[in-house]
N, C-alpha and C positions, 0 to 999 in steps of 0.2 A: 583764321587758324594759324598757329605759329609755324607748322611744318610747311605751309605754303609760301612762307617768306623766302625760303631757299628752293630754287627749282631742282637742285641736285637731289635732295632727299625724296620728293615725290616721284621724280623720274626714275630714280634707283628702285623705288618700291614697285613701280609699274613694270620695270624691266625684270625684276625678280619674280613678279606674278606671272608674266608672260613666259619667261624661261622655265619657271617651275611647272607650268601646265605642259610645256613641250617636253620637259624631262620626264614628267609623269607618263606621258603618252609613249615616248620613245623607249622607256625602260619598263613598260608594263607587260611585255611579252618576252618569252625566252628567246625567240628569233626576232630580228628587227621587224617592227610592225609595218603594215601597209601592203599594197599589191606590188609595189616596185622597189621595196627596200633593198633587195639583193642587187639591183642595178648599180647602186653605189658601192656595195661591197666588191662586186666584180671589177669595176673600174679602178677602185683604189688599190686592190691587190695587183692589178695589171701594171699600174704605175710603179708600185714598189718593186715588182719582179722584173719588169721589162722597160720601164720608163715611158710607157705609152698608155693611152686610154683605149681600153679594149673595144668598147662601143663608141664609135666616133661621134662624140657629142661635145657640147660646149664645156670646156674642161676645168674651169677655175675651181669649182667646189671640190672636184676630185683631187686636185693637187693640194688644196688646203687640208683635206681630210687625210691624204697620204702623208703629208708632213707631220700632222698630229699623230697618226698611227705609228709612224716610224719613231717619233719621240717617245711614245708610250712603250714601244717595244725596246728601244735602247735603254730606257730607264729601268727596265726589268719589271714593269708593272704587269705585263701580260705577254703571252706568246703572240706571234704575228697575226693569226686568224682572229683571236680575241681582241687584239689591239685595233685591228681594222674595224671590227664591229663596234667597239667602244668609241673610236674616233668619229665614226659616222653618226652615232647617236648624240655624242657630246657637241660636235660642231653644229648639227642641226638644231640643237636645243639652245645653245648659248649665243651664236652669232646673229641669226635673223632678228631677235628682239632688239639688237642695236639700231634697228630702223627708227626707233623712237627719237634718237638724237637728231638726225636731219629733219625728221617730221616736226620735232619741237621748234627748231630754229625757223623752219618754214612757216609754221602756224604763228609763231611770235612776230614774224615780219608782216603777216597779213592782219593779225588781230589789232583792232583799233583801241581797245580798252587795255592799254599797256600797264596800267596800275593794278589791274586785277589779273593775277596769274592763274586763277583756277580754270577759267575757260580755255586758256592756252594749253595748260597741262592736260585737261580733259580731252580736248580735240586731238591733241598729239597722241594720246593713248589709243585712239582708233587705229593707228598704224600697226600696233602689235596686239590689240585685244579685240578687234573686229573678227567676226566668225570666219571670214574668208582667210585671214592670216592664220587663225588657229587650226583651220582644216589643212593648211599646207604644212604638214608635219610628216617626216620620214619619206613618204612617197614623193614629195615635191620639194626636195632640198634645193635644187637648182632654182626653182621658182622663188623660194623664200629668200635666198641670197640676192637674186635679181631684184626683188622688191626693195631691199636695202639700197641698192644702187639707183633705183628709180626715184626714191625719195631724195637721195643726194643730188641726182640730176635735176629734179624740179627745184630744189633749193638754189642750186647754182645758176640755173636758168633765170630764176626770179631775181637773183642778185645781179646777173649780167644785164637784165633789162633795165634795172634801176641805176646801176653803176657800171658804165662801160669801161671795164678795166681788163687788161690782158690776163691777169691772174684769175678773174672770174670766168672768162671764156675758157681758159686752160683747164680749170677745175671741172667745168661742165663737160668738156671734151674727154677728160680722164674717166669720169663716171659713165659717160656714154660708151667708151671702150670697154670698161669693166663689165658693163651690162652685156656687151657684145661677146664676151668670153665666158658668160655665166649661164644664160638661158635664152633659147630661141624666141619664145613668146614675149618675154620682157624686152628683148632687143628689138623686135618688130614694133612694140609699143613705143620704145624710146625713139626709133627712127621716125615713126608717124608723128610723135609729139614734137620733135625738133622741126620737122617740115611744117607742122601746124603753126608753131611759134614764128618761124621765118615768114611763112605765107601771110599770116595774120598781121604781122608787124608792117609789112610793106603794102598790104591792101589798105590798111588804115591810112597810110600816107598818100595813097592815091597818086603815086608817081611811078612812071616807068623806070625800072632800074634792072641792070644785069646782076647786081649783087645777090638778090635772093635766089636767082637761078644758079649762080655760081656756088652758093652755100649748099643749096639742095643737091647739086651735082656732086659736091665733095662728100656730103653725108651718104648719099646713095653709093658712091664709089667705095668709100671706106667700108660700108656695110656689106657690099658685094664681096670684097676681098676677105673680110673676116669670115663670112659664111662659107665662101669657097675654100678657105684654108681649113676651117674647123669641120664643116659638115656639108660637102658639096650637094648631096641629095636634097637638102633643104631649099636650094635655089628653085627646084621644080615646084616645091610646095608654094613658094611665093608666086611663081608664074601662074599656078593654077588658082590662086586666091580669088581673082575677079570672077572666075568661072563657077566656083562652088561656095562662095561666101554665104549665099542665101539658099543653098541646097539643104533640104530637110530642116526648116526653121525649128529651133528648139522649142519655142512656145507652142507651135502648131502640133508638134509631136507630143508634147505634154498634154495638151487639150484632147488629143486623140487617145490618151491613156498609155502612151509609150513610156517605159521607165528610163528616160534618158537624162533626167535631172532630178536631184533630190529636193525635198521640201525646203531644206536649208538654202540651197542655191536659188530656189524660186523667191524666197523672202529676201535674200540678199540682193537679187536682181531688182526687185521692187523698190527696196530702200535706196539703192544707188541711182535708179532712174528718177525717183522722187527728188533726190538731192540735185541731180543734174537739171531737171526741169525747173525746180524752184530757183536754182542759181541763174538759169537762163532768163527767167522772168525778172528777177532783181537786176540782172545785168542790163537788160533792155531798158528798164525803168530809170536806171541811174547812169546810163551811158555817158551823158554829157558831163557828169561830175568826176569821171575817172581821168587820171593821167594816162598818157599813151602806154606806159609800161603796164599799168593795171589792165587796160583794155586788152592788150595782147595776151598777157599772162592768163587772165581769167577766162577769156573767150576760148583760148586753146584748151584749158582744162575742161570747160563745159562740153566742147565738141568731143574731146577724147573720152570723157566719162560716158556720154550718151552713146557713143559708138561702141565702146567696149561692152556695155551692158545692154545693147540693143537686142530685144527679145526675138527678133526675126532673123538674126544671124544663124547660119546653119550649125547643126550639132557639132560637126568636126571642129569648127573655129570657135564656137561658143565655149566649148570645154577648155580651150586654150586661153580665152580672153576674160571670161567672167570673173575668175579669181583675181585678176589684176585690176579689175574695174574700180575697186574700192580705193586704189592708190591715188588717182586724181580726184576722186570724190571727197577724200578726207580734208584736203585744204579748202575745197568748195564749201564744206559745212562751216568752216571759219568765216569764209567770205559772206555766206548767208547771214550768219549770226551777227557779224559786224555791221550789216546794213539794216538790221531790224531796229526800229526806234522805240518800240514799246517794251518796257521792262518785263511785263507779264509774259509776253511772247518769248523774250530772251530766256527767261527762267524755264519756260516750257521746253524750249530747245535743249537746255542743259539737262532737264529731267529725262527727256527722250534719249539723249546720248548716253546718260548714265544707265538707263534701262537697256539700251542696245548692247552696251559693253558687258553689263552684268549677265544678261541673258546669253550673250555669245559665250562667255566663259563657262556658265553653268551647263549650257547645251553641249559644249565640246567636252567638258569633263565627264559628262554622262553618256557620251558615245563610247562604247566599249572598244578599245583598240584590238585589232585582229591582225595576225600575221599571215602571210601567204605560205608559211611553212610551219610544220610541227615536228615533234621528235620522231614519230613513226615514219612519215614520208622522207624525212631527212636521212634516216638510217638506211632506208631502202634505196634511195638515190646513191648513197655511198657504195652499196652492193652493186647497183646497176652500172656504176662507173667502171667496175672491173669486167663487166660483160660487153662493153662496147667493142666494135670492130677495132682490131689492133692497128690498122693503118691511120686511124684518127682523122682521115679526110671526111669529116662529118658535117652535115647541116641538120640540125634538129628542130622540128616544128613542135611548139607547145602553145597552150592557151596564154593569153596575155596575163602577165604577172608571174606565172609559173616559169616562163621562158628565162627570166633573170636568175631564178634559183637553179634551174637546170644548167644554165651556163656556168654559174658560180661553182656548183658542186661537181659537175661533170667536166668542166673546163673545156667546153666545146662551143662552136658557133651555133647560134640559135636564130630563129626567124618566126614571125607570125604567119599564119596561113594566108592571110589576105595579101601579103607581100610576095607570095610565091610566084616564080616564073618557071616556065618549062626548061629554060637554059640551066637552071640550078641542078637538074638531074645529070647534066653533062659536066658541070664544074666540080661536083662532089661525088665521090665514090659511094657514099652512104647517105641516102635521104631517109632520115628517121622521124617517126611521129610518136610523140609521147602523150599518153592519155592517162589522166588521173581518175581513179575509180572511187576513192574513199578519202574522207577528210578534206574535201575541196574547200577552198576559201570562198567567202560570199561576195567577193568584189565583182562589180560589173560597171557598165557605163555610168551609172548614177552612184558609184561608190558602193556602200553596203546597203543602199536602198535599191529595191528592184531586183531584176534578174542578174545572175552572175555571168561572167564571160563563159562562152561555150568551149567545150573541148574541140580540138581540130577534127575535121572530117578525114577519115582514113581512106585513101584511094583503093579501088577494088583489087588491084593486083598486089597489095601489100601482104607481107608475111610477118606473123607474130614471132618476135625473136626473144622477148622477155615477158614473163607473166608473173607479177608479184601481187602482194596483198593490196598495195596502193596504186601501182602503176602497171600499164601495159606499154610495151615498146614495139613498134612496127617498123619494118624496112620496106620502102617503096622502090622497086627496081626501075620503074618507068613512070613518067608523068601521066596523069589522067588526060584523056582526050579533051574533056571539057573542064577547063580550069575554073569555071564559074562555081563549081561545087564548093570552093573555098571561100566564097563571098557569103557572109552571114546576112540573111534577109530578115527584115522585120516582119512579124506576123500582123 
């Protein structure tokens, strides 16, 4: 086909398809869609007004969106609130699909049939048309940008293994740093990936050397300082990782009937594990035929893929890692395809990938976007804002998802009940609990599938200070004796 003679045209078409799907989702609701959309609105407004990120998190996406929002405002296109909303939706729609560029060049370097561009373009399209990527819209803007950097990182690591040049190492390090200022989960994956590559490389050589230990130390040290600078509480999450990684395995909970994972996530997990296992079998069978750079690169990807999609990881970490697991799996599909010798089986792989991409797009388009906010609750929160205690030394507790909107509209500190400590009753003059009674969003641990997040438990000594059509607001003067009431228990 003529259009395949030039890679630019088909890649541009794929980019337009992916970004169009994201635009359709992002602009399908009056208020920004998803459970966490207002998280980005609040942080972008904080940067524009105060030059700081309100919720201390990995900041790169917020600064990009703040720059775009300010430009929209200065050009007179929209007032500042509308400009912030427009910037968040546009950036999330247009930047993440750029992941197809590094994905294409990575697949091209792996693909052995260089004269046939169709498989290269098809496999690279997984980077932006697989269901995991299409799910990461609005709610997961940091994740989406982090995935762009991960594909760039894998590309330059592969180049560094094949051609040992300072420019290749520098590029890989830059994308590692960019990941570190974008998303916590993607950054942990990047750290693990680099350590895997370094460890695998020197284990293959079977020689004792201090160099891999030195590189590993540098990577860990850089990671530590980035996390400590950006979000110090995340260091404790990393320290707790070995203790709770297998706590409440997601597959066991699913088999027990717990709504902790959607059917889409389950199918995705199966496909990614199938890819990883198939790649591992082919890797073992062809081990002797690989150059050292290929051994290191592909084994690292296999281990990373199987780890990220491991079904016995605990629910807390599985929710962080499963959506990223397709990233190392995408180049592994090219690896598998390139080692298949039978043309019939190669064609079958191509058909399967076309089906996966098509079904991914169809399924995502047919999932109706929902926002955590609607016109009635928004108007009532505006009224509630005027009824808040005048000293404004407030900490407000709300269910997950609503807390971002409450913070954005009420312009106050918020927290989830599971993070409450008794000391907060001393730090804040007003401990407030917000309960939504009407037009609640359907979001829960499994997205729109399964049970929604529950409203916070109201301590016994609390006093109702606002009663509206949509919300009740309570003030809690003292902490409950038993803080375990705030821990949601599964039935």
